[in-house]
N, C-alpha and C positions, 0 to 999 in steps of 0.2 A: 307527623306533618306531611302533606306532599303539595306540591306545586303545579301551576298550570305551565303548557308551554310558552304562552306570552310571558309568564311572570321568570321563570328560566331563561329567556332570552334577555330579559331586561337586567337580570342579575349579572350574566355572563357577558354581555355587550355583543352576543350574535344574534343571527336573524333567526326568526322561526323558520325559515326555507332551510337553514343550515341545519338545526334540530332535528326536522322532519329527514334531512337526507342522511344524518348519523343513524337515525331509528331505521330507515329504509335498509342499509346497508350493514345492520347488526353492530355498528360502533356503540351507540347507545340507545338502546331500549328501555323506555319508561318503564319502571316496576307495576305501574298501576294505569288502568283506563277506567273512567267513571262509565256510568250506565248509559250515557250519550256514546262511549265509545272515545272519548276525550282523553289524550296524555296527562298523565298525573306523574310527576319527578319526587323521589324519594330523596332523603338527605343522601344516602348511599351514590343515587343517580348524580346527584351535583359533585360528589367527590370524583366520581368518574369522569365526568365533564372538565373538570380542573385540571385533572390529569391528561386528558385528551388535549385540551387549550394549550398546556405547558409544553407538552410534545410538539403541538402544531409550530408555536413560537418558535421552537428550536430548530424548524425544518423538517421535521420527520414525515415522510408520507403517511396517509391515513391507514394503508394497508399494514405499515411498520409499526403504528401505533396500537392497532389492533392486536396484532402479534405480541406486543410487549405485553399489553395490559392482561391479556387473557392467557399468559403462560401460567400455567399452575404452580410451576415450581419457583415462581419469583414473589417475594415477599412486597406487599405493597410498599413497605417503608423504604423498600430498594429505588423505587421510580423516584420517591422524594427526592433521596441522597443524591441520584443518578443526575437529577433535573438541578439540584439544588449547585450541583460541581458544573455543570453546562453552563448554567445561568450566571454562575459566579464569574467562570471565565470569559464569558462574553462581556459582562459588565465591567469587567477590568480592563479588557480589549476596546470597549466603546469608551471608558472614560479616559484613556490614553489617546484615542483618537480625537476625542472632544478637546482636549487640553490642547493637543496640536494644532488642531484647526484654529481654536481660540486664540492662541498666539500668533498663528501664521495670519489671521485677520488683521490681529493689531499690528503686526510689522508691515501689512500692506496698507494700513491705514495710515501709518506713520512716515511711508515710504520709506522704509528701511530696507537695503537689500544685505540679506543675511550671510554670512559667511560660513564656507564649507563647514568647520566645526560645528556652529550652531546648528546647520541643516542636519549633520551626523547626530547631533545629541537630542535631536528633536524638539530644541529648546530647555525642556526641563523646567526649571524654575527661573531660568539667567533672564535678564533684562535685555533685550536685543538691541536697543540703543547703544548700551554700555559693550558689549562685544563687537559693535560693528565700528566704535571708534577705535579699542583695543587693537582690534585685526588690522584697521588701516595704519594706525600707528607701527604696527610690528612688521606688516606685511604690505602696506599700501602702495609701496613702488615697484613689489614684484611685479613679473610677468603672471607666474602663478595664482598670484590674488586677483589680477585683471581677467585672467581667462576664467577663474571661478565665478568672477561676477557677470561675464558676458553669458555662460552657459546657465547659472540659475535665471537670469531674466529671460530665458526661453522655456523653462520646464512649468509644466502646468501641476494643477492639482494633482492629477492621476499620475503623473510622474514622481510628484513627492511621496506619493502614498506608493508606488512600487519602489523607490529607493528607500523607503524605512521598510518596507517587507524585507528588500533583501539584506539590510543591517540586521535585523532581527531573526532571520534565518541565518546569517552567519555567526552571530552570537548566540545562539541556541546551540549550533554545533560547536564552536570553540568552547564555551562553557561543558558540555559534555566530555570534550579533549581532556579539559583541565581535571573536571571530577574523575575521571578514569584514571589520571595520573602520569597522564602522557608526557614525555620531556619537550621540553622547547625546541631541541635539537633534532626531535624526530621527525620521520617524513609529515606524518600527517599535521603537525603544528607547523612546520616551515609551508605546507601546501595551504592552508589555512592564512598564514601571513602573506604568502605571495596574492591569494585570493583578496586580501585586506587593500594590497597595494594597488592591485589592479580595478577595484573597485572605485577607488578614491580617483585613480588615473580616467577611468572610464566616467564616471560622474562629473567631476570638478576641473581638474587640471592634471598634467602628466607628473607621474611622481616616480622620480628616479631613484636608486637604492639609497644614495646618500641621504635624500631627502626623508625617504622610507625611515633611516636610521634616526635621524633626527626627530621625526614624529614618536618613533618608538621611547625614545629617552624623555620627550615631553607628556606621554602617557604615564610615565612616572612619578617625573617631577613637577608636573602641574596637578594640584590637588583635585580640580576640577574633571580633568580627564582620568585620574586615576578613581575617583568615586564613580565614574560613569562606566568604566570599564571592569571596576571591582564588584559592582552592583551585579554584573551578569555571572559573575563567582568570584568569591574570594580570592585573593591573588593572581586574578587573570591579567590586571595591567601589567605587572613585573614579567609574567609568563609569555604576554605577547610582544613585550619589548626584546625578552630573549631568543623567541622565535623569529623576529623580525631582522634582529642581528645574524642569527645562523642561515636564513634564507637570504639575506644580502651575501654573506660569504660564501654561500654555495652557487648562489648565481653569477657573482663577479669572480670568481676564481680562477 
């Protein structure tokens, strides 16, 4: 079977001009031409076009796509494995972002001001209204709660995306530290505990070391927080609590 340029454009959802361009630069030259000189694409050409479009969707420039596909030492199946890994990672990232945005829209619609802990956890499967009431009951009369509400009211969507990116980056680094067997009392762990305290202080409200010690205990005693931190790496909640204790002792000695 062979296909015309118009048919291939329809199959792939690209323009005829795009296919002509790929031919002109040598990225996708049709295997055949009919007697009139018109392009005819084979099934192998369609396979190559699929690979090109996968890589383009992942942000690869055309020059790099050509180099990857024309590498004689690369098994074609390796391209599919690489693309599958990249696409799976992107899907997971987009899924988390979509869930967070959906919850944020729900909270906005309901007029809910989210607590620092809820923002920090990016909601998960929690009920925003439930935790707003709980937060008000536990901390509603505190200046810290009032300050967190004032700051949260000023943050834009981009601010929350930046804050979550910071949390994700910190979580990856702390998980790597725990996986490497670093002690909570080590310099690296204490530095990350201090970074944790500074992030909350910078984002929500000032966190003195005494308050941070309470947070550390809560991360272990409150199953919701424990699940959040242990999801980064098993045992991370207790490791962080101990690192917070060691850091506070170091800083207040």
